[in-house]
C-alpha positions as CSV (number, residue, x, y, z in Angstrom):
1,M,69.0,105.0,174.5
2,L,70.5,108.5,174.4
3,V,68.7,111.8,173.8
4,C,71.2,114.3,172.5
5,F,70.9,118.0,172.8
6,V,73.6,119.4,170.5
7,M,74.1,123.0,169.6
8,T,77.6,123.8,168.4
9,D,80.3,122.7,166.1
10,K,83.4,124.5,167.6
11,P,83.9,126.5,170.7
12,P,82.6,130.0,170.4
13,D,84.6,132.9,172.0
14,Y,85.0,131.1,175.4
15,E,86.2,127.9,176.9
16,L,83.7,125.0,177.2
17,A,83.7,121.3,177.6
18,D,83.1,119.0,174.6
19,R,80.3,116.9,176.3
20,M,78.3,117.0,179.5
21,A,76.1,114.3,180.8
22,L,72.9,115.6,182.4
23,T,72.3,113.3,185.4
24,E,69.9,115.3,187.5
25,P,66.1,115.6,186.7
26,A,66.4,119.4,187.3
27,Q,69.0,119.6,184.5
28,V,66.8,117.8,182.1
29,K,63.9,120.0,183.0
30,A,66.1,123.1,182.6
31,I,66.8,122.2,178.9
32,G,63.2,121.3,178.4
33,H,61.9,124.8,178.2
34,P,61.7,126.3,174.6
35,L,63.1,129.7,175.7
36,R,66.0,128.1,177.5
37,T,66.7,126.0,174.4
38,T,66.8,129.2,172.4
39,I,69.1,130.8,174.9
40,L,71.5,127.9,174.6
41,Q,71.3,128.1,170.8
42,L,72.1,131.8,170.8
43,L,75.1,131.2,173.0
44,H,76.4,128.8,170.3
45,E,77.8,131.8,168.4
46,R,79.3,133.8,171.3
47,A,79.0,134.7,175.0
48,A,76.3,137.2,175.7
49,T,74.8,139.3,178.5
50,V,71.3,139.1,179.7
51,T,70.6,142.4,178.1
52,E,71.8,141.1,174.7
53,L,69.8,137.9,175.1
54,A,66.7,139.9,176.0
55,T,67.1,142.1,172.9
56,A,67.6,139.0,170.6
57,L,64.6,137.2,172.1
58,E,62.4,140.3,172.3
59,R,61.5,139.4,175.9
60,P,61.7,141.4,179.1
61,K,65.1,141.4,180.7
62,S,63.7,140.0,184.0
63,T,62.2,137.0,182.1
64,V,65.4,136.2,180.4
65,A,67.4,136.7,183.6
66,H,65.2,134.1,185.3
67,H,65.8,131.5,182.5
68,V,69.5,132.3,182.5
69,D,69.6,131.7,186.2
70,V,67.8,128.4,185.9
71,L,70.4,127.3,183.3
72,A,73.3,128.5,185.3
73,R,72.0,126.9,188.6
74,N,71.8,123.6,186.8
75,G,75.3,123.8,185.4
76,L,74.4,124.4,181.7
77,L,75.6,128.0,181.6
78,Q,78.6,129.8,183.2
79,V,79.9,133.3,183.5
80,V,82.8,133.4,181.1
81,R,83.8,137.0,181.5
82,T,82.7,140.3,183.0
83,R,83.0,144.0,182.3
84,K,82.3,147.2,184.2
85,V,79.5,149.4,182.8
86,R,79.0,152.5,184.8
87,A,80.2,150.9,188.1
88,I,78.0,147.8,187.5
89,E,79.6,144.5,186.7
90,E,78.0,143.0,183.6
91,R,78.2,139.2,183.1
92,F,78.7,137.4,179.9
93,Y,77.2,133.9,179.9
94,G,78.4,130.9,177.9
95,R,77.4,127.3,177.6
96,T,79.3,124.8,179.8
97,A,79.5,122.2,176.9
98,R,79.1,121.8,173.2
99,L,76.9,118.6,173.7
100,F,74.5,117.9,176.5
101,Y,73.0,114.3,176.7
102,V,70.7,112.4,179.0
103,T,69.5,108.8,179.2
104,A,65.9,108.7,178.0
105,E,63.4,107.4,180.4
106,P,59.6,107.1,180.0
107,S,57.6,110.0,181.3
108,P,55.5,109.3,184.3
109,A,51.8,109.1,183.7
110,G,50.2,112.5,183.4
111,A,53.5,114.3,182.6
112,A,52.3,115.8,179.4
113,A,49.3,117.2,181.1
114,S,51.5,118.9,183.8
115,G,53.2,121.1,181.1
116,D,56.4,119.1,180.5
117,F,58.2,120.0,177.3
118,N,57.7,117.9,174.2
119,D,60.0,118.6,171.2
120,F,57.3,117.5,168.8
121,E,54.7,119.9,170.3
122,V,57.2,122.7,169.8
123,A,58.0,121.6,166.3
124,A,54.3,121.4,165.4
125,R,53.7,125.0,166.7
126,E,56.8,126.4,165.0
127,S,56.1,124.6,161.7
128,A,52.4,125.7,161.3
129,A,53.3,128.8,159.3
130,A,55.8,127.0,157.1
131,F,53.1,124.4,156.4
132,E,50.6,127.1,155.3
133,E,53.3,128.6,153.0
134,G,54.2,125.2,151.5
135,R,57.6,125.3,153.0
136,L,57.4,122.3,155.4
137,W,59.3,119.1,154.4
138,G,58.9,116.0,156.4
139,F,58.5,112.2,156.6
140,I,56.9,109.8,159.0
141,R,57.4,106.1,158.8
142,H,56.6,103.1,160.9
143,A,58.6,99.8,161.3
144,R,58.5,96.9,163.7
145,I,62.1,96.7,165.0
146,T,64.0,95.5,168.1
147,E,65.2,97.7,170.9
148,D,68.8,97.2,169.8
149,Q,67.9,98.4,166.3
150,V,66.1,101.4,167.9
151,S,69.3,102.3,169.9
152,E,71.5,101.9,166.8
153,F,69.2,104.0,164.6
154,W,68.9,106.7,167.3
155,G,72.7,106.9,167.4
156,R,72.7,107.5,163.7
157,M,70.0,110.1,164.0
158,A,71.9,111.9,166.7
159,E,74.9,112.1,164.3
160,L,72.6,113.7,161.7
161,V,71.4,116.3,164.3
162,E,75.0,117.0,165.2
163,E,75.8,117.5,161.5
164,F,72.9,119.9,161.2
165,D,74.1,121.9,164.2
166,R,77.6,122.1,162.8
167,L,76.4,123.9,159.6
168,P,77.9,127.4,159.5
169,R,75.5,130.1,160.6
170,S,74.5,132.1,157.6
171,G,71.4,133.2,155.7
172,E,68.4,135.2,156.9
173,T,66.1,132.4,158.1
174,T,66.5,130.0,161.1
175,Y,65.2,126.6,160.2
176,G,63.9,124.0,162.6
177,F,64.9,120.3,162.3
178,A,62.8,117.8,164.3
179,I,63.8,114.2,164.5
180,G,62.7,111.4,166.8
181,I,61.7,107.8,167.2
182,Y,59.0,106.5,169.5
183,P,56.9,103.4,170.1
184,T,53.3,103.4,168.7
185,A,50.2,101.3,169.1
186,H,50.1,100.5,165.4
187,P,48.8,97.0,164.7
188,T,51.1,94.2,163.6
189,L,50.5,91.2,161.4
190,P,50.4,87.8,163.1
191,P,53.4,85.5,162.5
192,A,53.4,83.9,159.1
193,E,52.2,80.4,159.0
């Protein structure tokens, strides 16, 4: 099964690979932080400096610099150009790929308690205000299906996520789009007699 992390439809103002497999746990952890995910999303449009990212994120420059460093160390960001500003070299960072993907593996016991990132926790926090305003749309369904069907369905969902990410950037509001599939402990009927 693949978990896709897609952010862009065409290369921004710098060169980058089409796809990149994340094979190291540190890479997966690097994209697992919500602020780093937002940084990658911002770099979808164009390369940016730490100062520009800090301004956009309304976070201290030192905090953003730390997260940019984590992404760069793990091969998710690269310096795409530099410029001199009052004798200091300013770096512009860009993504290394349009699509990042990893093989999904079950989390070890206790991982959620240790602060690991969960897309649905983030979506729940982000969507609370939209729910209160009556602007939250969603579905949840349950079906007993095979692992092969799960893999096939996940591939189709990943294509939908990619389509969402390819939409032209416009409008005043950034919308979240959460999608997933997961095993549950829902009861099942016994075989028919």
